[in-house]
C-alpha positions as CSV (number, residue, x, y, z in Angstrom):
1,M,-14.6,63.9,73.0
2,K,-14.3,64.6,76.6
3,Q,-17.4,64.9,78.9
4,L,-17.7,67.7,81.4
5,K,-20.1,68.1,83.9
6,I,-22.4,71.4,83.6
7,I,-24.0,73.2,86.5
8,V,-27.1,75.1,85.2
9,E,-28.8,77.5,87.5
10,K,-32.4,79.0,87.1
11,H,-32.7,82.6,88.1
12,P,-35.6,84.9,87.6
13,E,-33.7,86.6,84.8
14,G,-33.0,83.2,83.0
15,Y,-30.3,80.7,83.1
16,V,-26.7,80.3,84.0
17,A,-24.4,77.3,83.0
18,Y,-20.8,76.8,83.6
19,P,-18.4,73.6,83.4
20,L,-16.6,71.8,86.4
21,G,-13.2,70.7,85.6
22,L,-11.6,73.5,83.4
23,K,-9.1,75.8,84.3
24,G,-10.4,79.3,84.3
25,I,-13.8,80.8,84.1
26,V,-16.2,79.7,81.6
27,V,-20.0,80.7,81.8
28,G,-22.9,80.4,79.4
29,E,-26.4,82.2,80.0
30,G,-29.8,82.2,78.1
31,D,-33.4,82.9,78.6
32,T,-34.0,79.0,78.4
33,Y,-32.2,75.9,79.5
34,E,-31.5,75.1,75.9
35,E,-29.8,78.4,75.1
36,A,-27.8,78.4,78.3
37,M,-26.4,75.0,77.5
38,A,-25.7,76.1,73.9
39,D,-23.9,79.2,74.9
40,V,-21.6,77.3,77.6
41,K,-20.7,74.8,75.0
42,S,-19.5,77.5,72.8
43,A,-17.7,79.1,75.4
44,I,-16.0,76.0,76.3
45,K,-15.0,75.3,72.7
46,F,-13.8,78.8,72.4
47,H,-11.8,78.4,75.9
48,I,-10.1,75.2,74.6
49,A,-9.2,76.8,71.5
50,S,-7.7,79.9,72.9
51,F,-5.8,78.2,75.8
52,G,-5.4,74.6,74.8
53,K,-6.5,71.1,75.9
54,N,-4.5,71.5,78.7
55,T,-7.3,73.8,80.5
56,I,-9.3,70.6,80.9
57,K,-8.3,69.0,84.3
58,E,-7.4,65.4,84.2
59,T,-10.0,64.8,86.8
60,A,-12.7,66.6,84.9
61,S,-15.1,63.4,84.2
62,R,-14.6,62.1,87.8
63,V,-15.7,65.3,89.6
64,E,-18.3,64.5,92.4
65,I,-20.9,67.0,92.8
66,F,-22.4,67.9,96.3
67,I,-25.1,70.3,97.3
68,A,-25.4,71.6,100.5
69,E,-27.5,74.3,102.5
70,T,-26.5,76.3,105.6
71,G,-27.7,79.1,107.2
72,V,-26.0,82.6,107.5
73,P,-26.6,85.4,109.5
74,V,-27.9,88.4,107.6
């Protein structure tokens, strides 16, 4: 079993979750944190089944995450 880091965002409409360390785009969503996590886990399994284990980047478990904030003119 490979460990992946999952980003979960809370929005007014619900939750969105996506993994780091995969080639391609995989997203899960749900009304709750738990639903979004279950959905993204299912999406990851489908993605790997469809495109193979090579879609997991070798550095997937060693990814560092930084969250920053900056101002932009609007």
